[in-house]
N, C-alpha and C positions, 0 to 999 in steps of 0.2 A: 259813884254810886249807881247811877242809872245804868252805866255799862255793866257793871258787876251784876245788877239784876237781870239785864238783857242777856248776858252771857249765860247766866245760871239757867233762865227759862229756855234757850236756845239748846242747852245740853240737855235739859230735861225731856224736851220735845224729841230731840234726836234719839235719847235713851228709849222713850217709850216708842217710837217710831220703830226701832231696830227690834225691839220686845214683840211689838204687833206683826212683824213680817216673818216672825220665826215659824219655820216649818217643821212638823215632826219628822225626824229623821227615820229612815228606813233601815233598820239594822238587821240584815240578814246576809248570810254568806261570808264570801271572802271580805276581808278588812286590812287597811294598811295605814300607817301613820308615821309622822317625821315631828321632830321637834328641836328647838335650839334656844339655848338659854344662858345664863350665866349660874356659876355654882363654886362651892369651896371644897377642896379636896385636902384631908388630913391623913399623914401616915403615922404608924407607930411601926418599930422594928425590934421586936422582942420587948425589952423593958425601956427602951429610948424612944422619945417622941420626936418628930421632925415637924419642921414649919408646915403650919397651913397655908396652903396656896388657893387662891383665885383665879378664875379663868372662864373661858367658854365651855361650855358642855356639849361636846360632840363625841362621837355620833349618837343621836337618840332616834333609832328608827325601830318600828313594830310591823309585824305582820302576823295575821292569825284568820280565825274564824268564828262567827257567832254560833253558839250552840243554843242561844235563846235571844230573844230581843233585847234582854238586859244583861247578859252574860257572853263574854267572849274569851277565847285562849288565844294567848299572843305568843311569840317569840320577840323578845325585847333586846336591842343592843344599846347599852348605856355605857357612858364614859367622860372622861374630861383629861384634856391634855395637860401636861405639866413639864417642866424642865428639870433634869437631872444630870449633873456633871457637864452642863453646857450642851446637852442633846435633848431634843423635845421627845417625851415618851406620852404613851396613853394608858391610863388605868382603865381598862374596859370590862363589860360583863357581856354574856350571852344567856339571857334569863328567860326559860319559859315561865309564863305567869297566867293568872286568871284576872281578868278585869270585870268589875260588876258596876252596875249603874244604879246606885241607892235611889236616885230620882231622876227625872228625866234628862237633868243637866249635869248632875254630880256622879262622878265614877270614884272607885277604889280599886287598887290593884296591888297584888303581891306574888312573888315567886322565888325561886330558887334555881342557881344554874351554875355556869362556869364564870371565872374571874381570869382576866388576863393583865399582865403588866407588859406591854409591847412599845417598840420603837414607833413614833409618829409615820404616817406612811409617806410623808415628803423627806424623812431622814434617810441618810445611806446606811446600809447595813454595817459599814466597817466603823462608823461612828458610835455604834450602839452597842450595849450588851446583849445578851440573848434574852429570849421571851420566857417569861415566867407564868405558870398557869396553876389556878386553884379553885376555890368556891367562893360563891357569893349569893348575897339575898338583896330584893329589891322590893321596896314599899313605895306605891305612889298614889297620889290622887289627883284629880283636875276637876275644873268647872267649864262646861262648855258654854262660851259667851256668844257665840253665834251658831245656829244650827240651821242646816239646809236638808233635803232629803236625801242626797248623797254625800255631804261631808259635814264637819263640824270644825269651829275653831275653838280651841281651850286653853285656858291657862293651867298649868300643871306644876307640881313639886314631886321630887324624887328624893328618896333616901336610899342610897346604895351602899352596902357594906361587904367587903371582900377580902379574902385572904388568898396569897399566892405563896407557893413554896419557891424560894430562890434556888437557882442552880448553884449559887456559891454555898448553899446552907442558910438555914434559918427561914423565917416567914418575914413576909410583909404584910400588914394589915392596913387596910385604907377605909375611910369613910367619905362619901361624897354626898353632899346636899346641894341639890340644885333646883332653879326655878326656870320655867321657860314658857314659850308660846308654841303650841302644836296643831298641826291639822290632821285631822282623822278621815280618811275615804271610807264609805261603806260600800 
């Protein structure tokens, strides 16, 4: 019991120490960020549903510009790798978005843009079907757990929904929910 109390006190002191060292970030000009996480990807193909898949959520990159200290315009790349017919593919999006800091540490973001279903970069072209394009929407939120003047570390979640038109005909709809850790440079 004494060990448990000691561990709780040390954890509390560490948390308070991190909070006390937080510097107010300087949000101005160019900004870029990256995140990695895990997510689930669910497909529907017309009226039939396909299995939900879990995996690593990559690539999650963003670049943009602050229009005010609380608002930034970004171009996001979101996606998740999945396996189809023995070949790794990636369901991705290139989404322009607006990100707004509702508080000093909590932000929300939303955008609309291009959706892609492409082979994974490490797969050979011969093993994979053609790339499919469409449209997608992204909604995300995050909480900056560690802030410094020029960067912040955050925990974030994303909901990405996209529809691509297949070259073979028909549409492929996908929903991706991911949770990850990200870093943003100001």
